[in-house]
N, CA, C and O atoms as a MOPAC input file, in Angstrom:
PM7 MOZYME 1SCF
protein

 N      0.85100 1    -1.17900 1     0.00000 1
 C      0.00000 1     0.00000 1     0.00000 1
 C      0.89400 1     1.23900 1     0.00000 1
 O      1.93900 1     1.27400 1     0.65000 1
 N      0.46400 1     2.23200 1    -0.73100 1
 C      1.21100 1     3.48600 1    -0.81400 1
 C      0.37800 1     4.60300 1    -0.20100 1
 O     -0.83600 1     4.65500 1    -0.39700 1
 N      1.02200 1     5.49300 1     0.53500 1
 C      0.34500 1     6.65300 1     1.10600 1
 C      0.52400 1     7.84900 1     0.18800 1
 O      1.63500 1     8.15700 1    -0.24200 1
 N     -0.57700 1     8.51600 1    -0.10500 1
 C     -0.57200 1     9.69200 1    -0.95900 1
 C     -1.10000 1    10.84800 1    -0.11500 1
 O     -2.07800 1    10.68500 1     0.61500 1
 N     -0.46700 1    12.00200 1    -0.20700 1
 C     -0.90300 1    13.17100 1     0.55300 1
 C     -1.19700 1    14.32600 1    -0.39200 1
 O     -0.49300 1    14.53000 1    -1.38100 1
 N     -2.24700 1    15.07900 1    -0.07500 1
 C     -2.52400 1    16.30000 1    -0.83000 1
 C     -3.19100 1    17.32100 1     0.07300 1
 O     -3.75900 1    16.97500 1     1.10900 1
 N     -3.12000 1    18.55900 1    -0.32200 1
 C     -3.62000 1    19.69600 1     0.44100 1
 C     -5.13600 1    19.76500 1     0.30900 1
 O     -5.65800 1    19.89700 1    -0.79800 1
 N     -5.83600 1    19.67600 1     1.41800 1
 C     -7.30000 1    19.66000 1     1.35900 1
 C     -7.90000 1    21.02900 1     1.09700 1
 O     -9.09100 1    21.13000 1     0.80400 1
 N     -7.09700 1    22.09100 1     1.19600 1
 C     -7.62200 1    23.42800 1     0.92400 1
 C     -7.66700 1    23.72200 1    -0.57600 1
 O     -8.26500 1    24.71400 1    -0.99300 1
 N     -7.04100 1    22.86900 1    -1.38800 1
 C     -7.07100 1    23.02800 1    -2.83800 1
 C     -8.11300 1    22.08100 1    -3.43400 1
 O     -8.62100 1    21.19200 1    -2.75100 1
 N     -8.42300 1    22.28300 1    -4.71300 1
 C     -9.32800 1    21.36800 1    -5.40000 1
 C     -8.71300 1    19.97400 1    -5.36600 1
 O     -7.55600 1    19.80700 1    -5.75000 1
 N     -9.46200 1    18.97100 1    -4.91600 1
 C     -8.88000 1    17.63100 1    -4.81700 1
 C     -8.48000 1    17.09000 1    -6.18600 1
 O     -9.19800 1    17.28000 1    -7.16800 1
 N     -7.35000 1    16.42600 1    -6.24700 1
 C     -6.93700 1    15.82000 1    -7.51000 1
 C     -7.72400 1    14.54600 1    -7.77700 1
 O     -8.37100 1    13.99600 1    -6.88500 1
 N     -7.65700 1    14.09100 1    -9.01700 1
 C     -8.16300 1    12.75900 1    -9.34900 1
 C     -7.02400 1    11.80100 1    -9.03400 1
 O     -5.87300 1    12.05200 1    -9.39200 1
 N     -7.34600 1    10.71300 1    -8.37100 1
 C     -6.34300 1     9.71100 1    -8.03000 1
 C     -6.40200 1     8.62400 1    -9.09100 1
 O     -7.44300 1     7.99500 1    -9.28100 1
 N     -5.29900 1     8.40100 1    -9.77800 1
 C     -5.23200 1     7.37700 1   -10.83400 1
 C     -4.49800 1     6.16500 1   -10.28800 1
 O     -3.36500 1     6.27000 1    -9.81900 1
 N     -5.15700 1     5.00800 1   -10.35400 1
 C     -4.50700 1     3.74000 1   -10.03800 1
 C     -4.35000 1     2.98100 1   -11.35000 1
 O     -4.69600 1     3.49300 1   -12.41500 1
 N     -3.83600 1     1.77700 1   -11.27300 1
 C     -3.66100 1     0.96800 1   -12.47600 1
 C     -4.98800 1     0.77800 1   -13.20400 1
 O     -5.01600 1     0.76300 1   -14.43500 1
 N     -6.08600 1     0.63100 1   -12.46600 1
 C     -7.35500 1     0.29500 1   -13.11000 1
 C     -8.49900 1     1.28200 1   -12.87000 1
 O     -9.59500 1     1.07900 1   -13.39200 1
 N     -8.27200 1     2.34400 1   -12.09300 1
 C     -9.37700 1     3.23900 1   -11.75200 1
 C     -8.97300 1     4.71200 1   -11.77700 1
 O     -7.81000 1     5.07300 1   -11.59700 1
 N     -9.99800 1     5.54800 1   -12.01100 1
 C     -9.91700 1     6.98900 1   -11.80100 1
 C    -10.81000 1     7.26700 1   -10.59600 1
 O    -12.01000 1     6.99800 1   -10.63900 1
 N    -10.23500 1     7.80200 1    -9.52600 1
 C    -10.96400 1     7.99200 1    -8.27500 1
 C    -11.06500 1     9.48500 1    -7.97800 1
 O    -10.06900 1    10.20900 1    -7.99400 1
 N    -12.29000 1     9.92600 1    -7.70600 1
 C    -12.52700 1    11.33500 1    -7.39700 1
 C    -12.91800 1    11.46900 1    -5.93200 1
 O    -13.84700 1    10.81000 1    -5.46600 1
 N    -12.20500 1    12.32600 1    -5.21200 1
 C    -12.55200 1    12.61400 1    -3.83400 1
 C    -13.50100 1    13.80100 1    -3.81200 1
 O    -13.30500 1    14.77700 1    -4.53600 1
 N    -14.52200 1    13.71400 1    -2.98100 1
 C    -15.42200 1    14.84700 1    -2.81200 1
 C    -15.97500 1    14.82100 1    -1.40200 1
 O    -15.85700 1    13.82100 1    -0.69300 1
 N    -16.56900 1    15.90600 1    -1.01000 1
 C    -17.21400 1    15.97600 1     0.29900 1
 C    -18.72700 1    15.95900 1     0.10100 1
 O    -19.26100 1    16.58500 1    -0.81500 1
 N    -19.40300 1    15.22500 1     0.98600 1
 C    -20.85900 1    15.20400 1     0.90800 1
 C    -21.41800 1    16.44100 1     1.61400 1
 O    -20.66000 1    17.29500 1     2.07500 1
 N    -22.73100 1    16.53000 1     1.69300 1
 C    -23.36300 1    17.71500 1     2.27700 1
 C    -23.03400 1    17.89100 1     3.75900 1
 O    -23.19200 1    18.98700 1     4.29700 1
 N    -22.57700 1    16.82200 1     4.43100 1
 C    -22.16500 1    16.90300 1     5.83300 1
 C    -20.67000 1    17.17600 1     5.99200 1
 O    -20.16600 1    17.23100 1     7.11400 1
 N    -19.96200 1    17.34600 1     4.87800 1
 C    -18.53200 1    17.61600 1     4.92800 1
 C    -17.65900 1    16.38000 1     5.01500 1
 O    -16.44100 1    16.48300 1     5.16300 1
 N    -18.28100 1    15.19900 1     4.92500 1
 C    -17.52500 1    13.95000 1     5.00200 1
 C    -16.88600 1    13.62300 1     3.65800 1
 O    -17.49200 1    13.82600 1     2.60700 1
 N    -15.65700 1    13.11500 1     3.70200 1
 C    -14.95600 1    12.73900 1     2.47500 1
 C    -15.52600 1    11.44000 1     1.92900 1
 O    -15.74200 1    10.47900 1     2.66700 1
 N    -15.76300 1    11.42800 1     0.63200 1
 C    -16.23000 1    10.24300 1    -0.09600 1
 C    -15.34400 1    10.06300 1    -1.32100 1
 O    -14.82400 1    11.03600 1    -1.86600 1
 N    -15.17600 1     8.83100 1    -1.74700 1
 C    -14.38200 1     8.52500 1    -2.93400 1
 C    -15.27600 1     7.84000 1    -3.96200 1
 O    -15.91200 1     6.82900 1    -3.66500 1
 N    -15.32300 1     8.40000 1    -5.18100 1
 C    -16.16300 1     7.85700 1    -6.24600 1
 C    -15.29700 1     7.20500 1    -7.31300 1
 O    -14.26400 1     7.74400 1    -7.70800 1
 N    -15.73200 1     6.03700 1    -7.77300 1
 C    -15.05500 1     5.35900 1    -8.88100 1
 C    -15.54800 1     5.98600 1   -10.17600 1
 O    -16.64800 1     5.68800 1   -10.64100 1
 N    -14.72900 1     6.85100 1   -10.75400 1
 C    -15.10200 1     7.59000 1   -11.95900 1
 C    -14.47200 1     6.96400 1   -13.20100 1
 O    -13.99000 1     7.66800 1   -14.08800 1
 N    -14.48200 1     5.63800 1   -13.25000 1
 C    -13.93800 1     4.89300 1   -14.37700 1
 C    -15.09000 1     4.42700 1   -15.25700 1
 O    -16.02600 1     3.79700 1   -14.76500 1
 N    -15.03500 1     4.72800 1   -16.54200 1
 C    -16.07900 1     4.30100 1   -17.46700 1
 C    -16.08900 1     2.77800 1   -17.56000 1
 O    -15.04200 1     2.15300 1   -17.72300 1
 N    -17.26100 1     2.19400 1   -17.45700 1
 C    -17.38700 1     0.72900 1   -17.53300 1
 C    -17.23400 1     0.20700 1   -18.95500 1
 O    -17.02700 1    -0.99000 1   -19.15700 1
 N    -17.33400 1     1.08400 1   -19.93200 1
 C    -17.23300 1     0.67700 1   -21.32800 1
 C    -15.79900 1     0.32100 1   -21.70600 1
 O    -15.53700 1    -0.79500 1   -22.15500 1
 N    -14.86400 1     1.26500 1   -21.52800 1
 C    -13.46900 1     1.03800 1   -21.90800 1
 C    -12.46900 1     1.55700 1   -20.88200 1
 O    -11.27700 1     1.64900 1   -21.17600 1
 N    -12.93500 1     1.89500 1   -19.68600 1
 C    -12.01900 1     2.33000 1   -18.63700 1
 C    -11.58300 1     3.77400 1   -18.72100 1
 O    -10.58800 1     4.16100 1   -18.10700 1
 N    -12.31700 1     4.57900 1   -19.47600 1
 C    -11.96500 1     5.99200 1   -19.62900 1
 C    -12.21700 1     6.79100 1   -18.36100 1
 O    -12.89600 1     6.32400 1   -17.44700 1
 N    -11.66700 1     8.00000 1   -18.31000 1
 C    -11.80200 1     8.85400 1   -17.12800 1
 C    -13.08400 1     9.68700 1   -17.14800 1
 O    -13.12900 1    10.73200 1   -17.79700 1
 N    -14.11100 1     9.24300 1   -16.45600 1
 C    -15.34800 1    10.02100 1   -16.38900 1
 C    -15.11000 1    11.37900 1   -15.73500 1
 O    -15.89300 1    12.30800 1   -15.92800 1
 N    -14.04300 1    11.49300 1   -14.97000 1
 C    -13.68900 1    12.77500 1   -14.35600 1
 C    -13.40500 1    13.83300 1   -15.40600 1
 O    -13.50700 1    15.02700 1   -15.12100 1
 N    -13.05400 1    13.42000 1   -16.60600 1
 C    -12.73900 1    14.34700 1   -17.69300 1
 C    -13.90700 1    14.49400 1   -18.67500 1
 O    -13.79100 1    15.18300 1   -19.68800 1
 N    -15.03000 1    13.84200 1   -18.36500 1
 C    -16.19000 1    13.87900 1   -19.24700 1
 C    -17.08400 1    15.07000 1   -18.97400 1
 O    -16.79700 1    15.90800 1   -18.12000 1
 N    -18.17500 1    15.12500 1   -19.72100 1
 C    -19.16800 1    16.17500 1   -19.52000 1
 C    -20.38000 1    15.56900 1   -18.82900 1
 O    -20.61900 1    14.36400 1   -18.90200 1
 N    -21.14200 1    16.42900 1   -18.15500 1
 C    -22.30300 1    15.95400 1   -17.40400 1
 C    -23.57900 1    16.56700 1   -17.94100 1
 O    -23.59900 1    17.70600 1   -18.40900 1
 N    -24.64800 1    15.78100 1   -17.86300 1
 C    -25.97800 1    16.34100 1   -18.02700 1
 C    -26.70400 1    16.07600 1   -16.70700 1
 O    -26.05300 1    15.74000 1   -15.71800 1
 N    -28.00500 1    16.21600 1   -16.66300 1
 C    -28.72800 1    16.06000 1   -15.39700 1
 C    -28.62000 1    14.67000 1   -14.79200 1
 O    -28.57600 1    14.53400 1   -13.56900 1
 N    -28.57600 1    13.63200 1   -15.62500 1
 C    -28.61700 1    12.26600 1   -15.11900 1
 C    -27.35700 1    11.46000 1   -15.36200 1
 O    -27.17800 1    10.41300 1   -14.74000 1
 N    -26.47400 1    11.91100 1   -16.24700 1
 C    -25.35500 1    11.08200 1   -16.68600 1
 C    -24.04700 1    11.85500 1   -16.76300 1
 O    -24.01000 1    13.08500 1   -16.76000 1
 N    -22.96300 1    11.06100 1   -16.83300 1
 C    -21.64100 1    11.58800 1   -17.16000 1
 C    -21.26100 1    10.94600 1   -18.48800 1
 O    -21.41900 1     9.73800 1   -18.66200 1
 N    -20.76400 1    11.74400 1   -19.42100 1
 C    -20.43600 1    11.24600 1   -20.75800 1
 C    -18.92800 1    11.08000 1   -20.86400 1
 O    -18.17400 1    12.03400 1   -20.67400 1
 N    -18.49400 1     9.86300 1   -21.16700 1
 C    -17.07300 1     9.54200 1   -21.24700 1
 C    -16.41600 1    10.31800 1   -22.39400 1
 O    -16.96200 1    10.37200 1   -23.49600 1
 N    -15.25200 1    10.91600 1   -22.14200 1
 C    -14.57900 1    11.67700 1   -23.19700 1
 C    -13.94800 1    10.79400 1   -24.27400 1
 O    -13.61100 1    11.29300 1   -25.34800 1
 N    -13.78200 1     9.51300 1   -24.01700 1
 C    -13.13600 1     8.63000 1   -24.99000 1
 C    -14.07500 1     8.20000 1   -26.10700 1
 O    -13.72800 1     8.30800 1   -27.28300 1
 N    -15.27100 1     7.70900 1   -25.75100 1
 C    -16.16500 1     7.13800 1   -26.76300 1
 C    -17.59700 1     7.65600 1   -26.69000 1
 O    -18.46100 1     7.19300 1   -27.43500 1
 N    -17.85800 1     8.61800 1   -25.79300 1
 C    -19.19400 1     9.18700 1   -25.71000 1
 C    -20.20800 1     8.32500 1   -24.98600 1
 O    -21.40200 1     8.62100 1   -25.02400 1
 N    -19.76600 1     7.27200 1   -24.33100 1
 C    -20.66800 1     6.38000 1   -23.59100 1
 C    -21.19200 1     7.10000 1   -22.34800 1
 O    -20.42300 1     7.70000 1   -21.59600 1
 N    -22.51500 1     7.03400 1   -22.14000 1
 C    -23.12600 1     7.66500 1   -20.97500 1
 C    -23.16800 1     6.68500 1   -19.80600 1
 O    -23.48400 1     5.50700 1   -19.97300 1
 N    -22.84300 1     7.19600 1   -18.62100 1
 C    -22.97100 1     6.43000 1   -17.38400 1
 C    -23.91000 1     7.20000 1   -16.47300 1
 O    -23.66000 1     8.36400 1   -16.16000 1
 N    -24.98300 1     6.56000 1   -16.04900 1
 C    -25.92200 1     7.22700 1   -15.14600 1
 C    -25.22400 1     7.51600 1   -13.82100 1
 O    -24.50000 1     6.67300 1   -13.29000 1
 N    -25.44900 1     8.70700 1   -13.30000 1
 C    -24.80900 1     9.10600 1   -12.04500 1
 C    -25.16600 1     8.15600 1   -10.90400 1
 O    -24.34800 1     7.91900 1   -10.01600 1
 N    -26.37500 1     7.61700 1   -10.92500 1
 C    -26.79400 1     6.70200 1    -9.86000 1
 C    -26.06700 1     5.35700 1    -9.93400 1
 O    -26.13400 1     4.57600 1    -8.98500 1
 N    -25.38100 1     5.07400 1   -11.03000 1
 C    -24.63700 1     3.81900 1   -11.20000 1
 C    -23.16300 1     3.94800 1   -10.80400 1
 O    -22.43300 1     2.95600 1   -10.80400 1
 N    -22.72600 1     5.15300 1   -10.47000 1
 C    -21.33000 1     5.36800 1   -10.08100 1
 C    -21.15000 1     4.90600 1    -8.63700 1
 O    -21.89400 1     5.31500 1    -7.74500 1
 N    -20.16100 1     4.05400 1    -8.42000 1
 C    -19.93600 1     3.45300 1    -7.10800 1
 C    -19.07700 1     4.33400 1    -6.20800 1
 O    -18.18600 1     5.04700 1    -6.66900 1
 N    -19.36900 1     4.26500 1    -4.91800 1
 C    -18.49500 1     4.85800 1    -3.91100 1
 C    -17.55300 1     3.76600 1    -3.43000 1
 O    -17.94600 1     2.60600 1    -3.30600 1
 N    -16.30800 1     4.14000 1    -3.16000 1
 C    -15.27800 1     3.18800 1    -2.76900 1
 C    -14.94100 1     3.35500 1    -1.29200 1
 O    -14.97000 1     4.46300 1    -0.75600 1
 N    -14.62500 1     2.25100 1    -0.65000 1
 C    -14.20600 1     2.26300 1     0.74600 1
 C    -12.68100 1     2.34600 1     0.77300 1
 O    -11.99800 1     1.33300 1     0.62200 1
 N    -12.15500 1     3.54700 1     0.96400 1
 C    -10.71300 1     3.78600 1     0.91500 1
 C    -10.27100 1     4.38400 1     2.24400 1
 O    -10.89900 1     5.30500 1     2.76600 1
 N     -9.17700 1     3.84600 1     2.78100 1
 C     -8.63100 1     4.35700 1     4.03700 1
 C     -8.03400 1     5.74600 1     3.82500 1
 O     -7.30300 1     5.97500 1     2.86200 1
 N     -8.35200 1     6.66800 1     4.73200 1
 C     -7.77800 1     8.01300 1     4.65700 1
 C     -7.72700 1     8.62300 1     6.05100 1
 O     -8.42500 1     8.18700 1     6.96700 1
 N     -6.88200 1     9.64300 1     6.18900 1
 C     -6.76600 1    10.40500 1     7.43100 1
 C     -6.66100 1    11.87600 1     7.06000 1
 O     -5.94500 1    12.23900 1     6.12700 1
 N     -7.37600 1    12.71900 1     7.79500 1
 C     -7.23600 1    14.17100 1     7.64000 1
 C     -6.45900 1    14.69600 1     8.83100 1
 O     -6.77700 1    14.37800 1     9.97700 1
 N     -5.44100 1    15.49900 1     8.56400 1
 C     -4.65600 1    16.10100 1     9.63000 1
 C     -4.30900 1    17.51800 1     9.20200 1
 O     -3.57300 1    17.72400 1     8.23700 1
 N     -4.84400 1    18.48600 1     9.92500 1
 C     -4.66900 1    19.89600 1     9.57600 1
 C     -5.15100 1    20.10500 1     8.13900 1
 O     -6.32100 1    19.84600 1     7.85400 1
 N     -4.29700 1    20.56000 1     7.23100 1
 C     -4.70000 1    20.79900 1     5.84100 1
 C     -4.29800 1    19.67700 1     4.90300 1
 O     -4.29700 1    19.86200 1     3.68700 1
 N     -3.96100 1    18.52500 1     5.44100 1
 C     -3.50700 1    17.42000 1     4.59900 1
 C     -4.46300 1    16.24000 1     4.68900 1
 O     -4.94000 1    15.88800 1     5.76800 1
 N     -4.73400 1    15.63800 1     3.53800 1
 C     -5.48300 1    14.38200 1     3.48000 1
 C     -4.49400 1    13.30900 1     3.04600 1
 O     -3.82400 1    13.44300 1     2.02200 1
 N     -4.41200 1    12.25000 1     3.83000 1
 C     -3.55800 1    11.10000 1     3.51600 1
 C     -4.46300 1     9.95600 1     3.08500 1
 O     -5.43600 1     9.63600 1     3.76800 1
 N     -4.14300 1     9.34300 1     1.95400 1
 C     -4.94500 1     8.25000 1     1.40700 1
 C     -4.03700 1     7.04400 1     1.21200 1
 O     -2.92200 1     7.17700 1     0.70800 1
 N     -4.51300 1     5.86700 1     1.61200 1
 C     -3.74900 1     4.63900 1     1.41700 1
 C     -4.32700 1     3.84000 1     0.26000 1
 O     -5.50200 1     3.47500 1     0.28300 1
 N     -3.50300 1     3.56300 1    -0.76200 1
 C     -3.97900 1     2.86400 1    -1.96300 1
 C     -2.97600 1     1.83700 1    -2.47100 1
 O     -1.76300 1     2.01500 1    -2.36100 1
 N     -3.51200 1     0.77100 1    -3.02300 1
 C     -2.69500 1    -0.16900 1    -3.79000 1
 C     -2.69800 1     0.28800 1    -5.24500 1
 O     -3.63600 1     0.95500 1    -5.68400 1
 N     -1.67800 1    -0.05700 1    -5.97800 1
 C     -1.60500 1     0.18800 1    -7.43100 1
 C     -1.69600 1     1.66600 1    -7.81100 1
 O     -2.19100 1     1.99300 1    -8.89000 1
 N     -1.22500 1     2.55900 1    -6.94300 1
 C     -1.25100 1     3.99300 1    -7.23200 1
 C     -0.33700 1     4.30600 1    -8.41000 1
 O      0.77200 1     3.77900 1    -8.50100 1
 N     -0.81500 1     5.18000 1    -9.32600 1
 C      0.00200 1     5.65300 1   -10.44200 1
 C      0.36600 1     7.12500 1   -10.29400 1
 O      1.54500 1     7.47900 1   -10.28800 1
 N     -0.65800 1     7.99400 1   -10.17300 1
 C     -0.36900 1     9.42900 1   -10.11800 1
 C     -1.60300 1    10.21400 1    -9.66400 1
 O     -2.71800 1     9.69200 1    -9.61900 1
 N     -1.36300 1    11.48500 1    -9.32900 1
 C     -2.43800 1    12.42700 1    -9.05200 1
 C     -2.62000 1    13.29700 1   -10.28200 1
 O     -1.64200 1    13.73000 1   -10.89100 1
 N     -3.86600 1    13.55300 1   -10.64900 1
 C     -4.16900 1    14.37900 1   -11.81400 1
 C     -4.85600 1    15.64700 1   -11.31400 1
 O     -5.92100 1    15.58500 1   -10.69900 1
 N     -4.24500 1    16.78300 1   -11.58000 1
 C     -4.79400 1    18.07600 1   -11.16700 1
 C     -5.42600 1    18.78000 1   -12.36600 1
 O     -5.25500 1    18.36200 1   -13.51200 1
 N     -6.15500 1    19.85100 1   -12.08100 1
 C     -6.75400 1    20.70500 1   -13.11700 1
 C     -7.71300 1    19.95300 1   -14.02600 1
 O     -7.65000 1    20.06900 1   -15.25000 1
 N     -8.58900 1    19.19200 1   -13.42000 1
 C     -9.57500 1    18.44000 1   -14.20700 1
 C    -10.73800 1    19.34600 1   -14.51500 1
 O    -11.69100 1    18.92500 1   -15.17000 1

């Protein structure tokens, strides 16, 4: 497992693993949640797609994924001051400016 740290006061990066694009967000209660933003069609980054009211459109092939079908992931993390630490297997990189 690899520990990844990023500044929580900035826009959260997309976390890229070998097989997933993971988006961190906060729910209405301020709790951190992790969404699997990987297109089920060909593994594209839904984080880079466009949204309509009900779906996210994959930038690779235009495949629509209903927002209600996007899974939340159970990922270990710790918040300390302005840093969020995330523990992941198969980590590749952080993607900023999405």
